[in-house]
C-alpha positions as CSV (number, residue, x, y, z in Angstrom):
1,M,11.3,18.2,-15.0
2,S,11.2,17.1,-11.4
3,F,9.0,14.3,-10.0
4,L,6.9,16.9,-8.1
5,E,6.4,19.0,-11.2
6,N,5.5,16.0,-13.3
7,K,3.0,14.7,-10.8
8,Y,1.4,18.1,-10.1
9,K,1.0,18.9,-13.9
10,S,-0.3,15.4,-14.6
11,I,-3.1,15.8,-12.1
12,H,-3.7,19.5,-12.9
13,N,-4.0,18.8,-16.7
14,S,-6.1,15.6,-16.5
15,Y,-9.8,15.5,-17.2
16,Y,-12.5,13.0,-16.9
17,S,-16.2,12.7,-16.5
18,G,-18.9,10.1,-16.3
19,K,-21.8,8.5,-14.4
20,I,-21.3,6.3,-11.3
21,T,-22.4,2.9,-12.3
22,N,-21.3,0.9,-9.2
23,L,-20.4,1.9,-5.7
24,F,-18.7,-1.4,-4.7
25,L,-20.3,-1.3,-1.2
26,N,-18.3,-4.3,0.0
27,T,-14.9,-2.9,-0.7
28,N,-13.0,-1.1,2.0
29,N,-9.5,0.2,1.4
30,G,-9.1,2.0,4.7
31,R,-10.1,5.6,4.2
32,T,-11.1,5.1,0.6
33,R,-13.7,3.1,-1.4
34,T,-14.0,2.3,-5.0
35,I,-16.6,3.5,-7.5
36,L,-17.0,2.4,-11.1
37,I,-17.5,5.1,-13.8
38,D,-19.5,4.4,-16.9
39,N,-18.9,0.7,-16.5
40,K,-15.3,1.3,-17.7
41,W,-12.9,2.5,-15.0
42,N,-12.5,2.4,-11.2
43,K,-11.8,5.4,-9.1
44,E,-10.7,5.5,-5.4
45,I,-12.5,8.1,-3.5
46,P,-12.6,9.1,0.2
47,F,-15.1,7.2,2.4
48,F,-16.9,10.4,3.5
49,I,-17.8,11.2,-0.2
50,H,-18.6,7.6,-1.1
51,E,-21.3,7.4,1.6
52,Q,-23.1,10.4,0.1
53,L,-23.3,9.0,-3.5
54,K,-25.8,6.8,-5.3
55,V,-25.6,5.0,-8.6
56,G,-26.5,7.5,-11.3
57,D,-24.7,10.4,-9.7
58,S,-21.9,12.0,-11.8
59,L,-18.3,12.9,-11.5
60,Y,-16.2,15.3,-13.5
61,K,-12.8,17.1,-13.5
62,I,-11.8,19.7,-16.1
63,T,-8.4,20.3,-17.5
64,E,-6.2,22.9,-15.7
65,S,-8.1,22.4,-12.5
66,D,-7.1,20.7,-9.2
67,F,-10.7,20.0,-8.3
68,E,-13.1,17.2,-9.1
69,Y,-16.9,17.6,-8.7
70,Y,-19.5,15.0,-7.7
71,M,-23.0,15.9,-8.9
72,I,-25.6,14.3,-6.6
73,N,-28.8,13.9,-8.6
74,S,-31.3,13.4,-5.7
75,N,-30.8,16.8,-4.2
76,R,-28.9,18.6,-7.0
77,D,-26.0,19.1,-4.6
78,T,-22.3,19.2,-5.6
79,I,-19.3,18.0,-3.7
80,K,-16.1,19.7,-4.6
81,R,-12.8,17.8,-3.8
82,D,-9.3,19.1,-4.2
83,V,-7.4,16.2,-5.7
84,N,-4.1,17.9,-6.1
85,K,-3.5,19.7,-2.8
86,F,-0.6,17.6,-1.7
87,Y,1.5,17.9,-4.9
88,R,0.5,21.5,-5.5
89,T,1.7,22.5,-2.0
90,K,4.9,20.6,-2.3
91,Y,5.6,21.8,-5.8
92,F,5.0,25.5,-5.1
93,N,6.9,25.4,-1.8
94,K,9.8,23.9,-3.7
95,L,9.6,26.7,-6.3
96,K,9.7,29.3,-3.5
97,E,13.0,27.8,-2.2
98,R,14.8,28.5,-5.4
């Protein structure tokens, strides 16, 4: 299996969910910021999503999907983010070349 295929499938088949327990407002990694999920693991997310979130909002990604969802409790809104676009595009373009 090629690196692209491994990376694409790893992201595509991953799953996670949890509540945002810290927004780490003082961290700045350029275009991303860190959030803490269920007081257990950190996740880097784009700044434009980070600024819309509050502690208590939720995040989830299901298996066999390239999208993660942020559930905003205050207005019952959902932000959908394509987390696999780069590797999906590269991988499928590579398949077309064969």
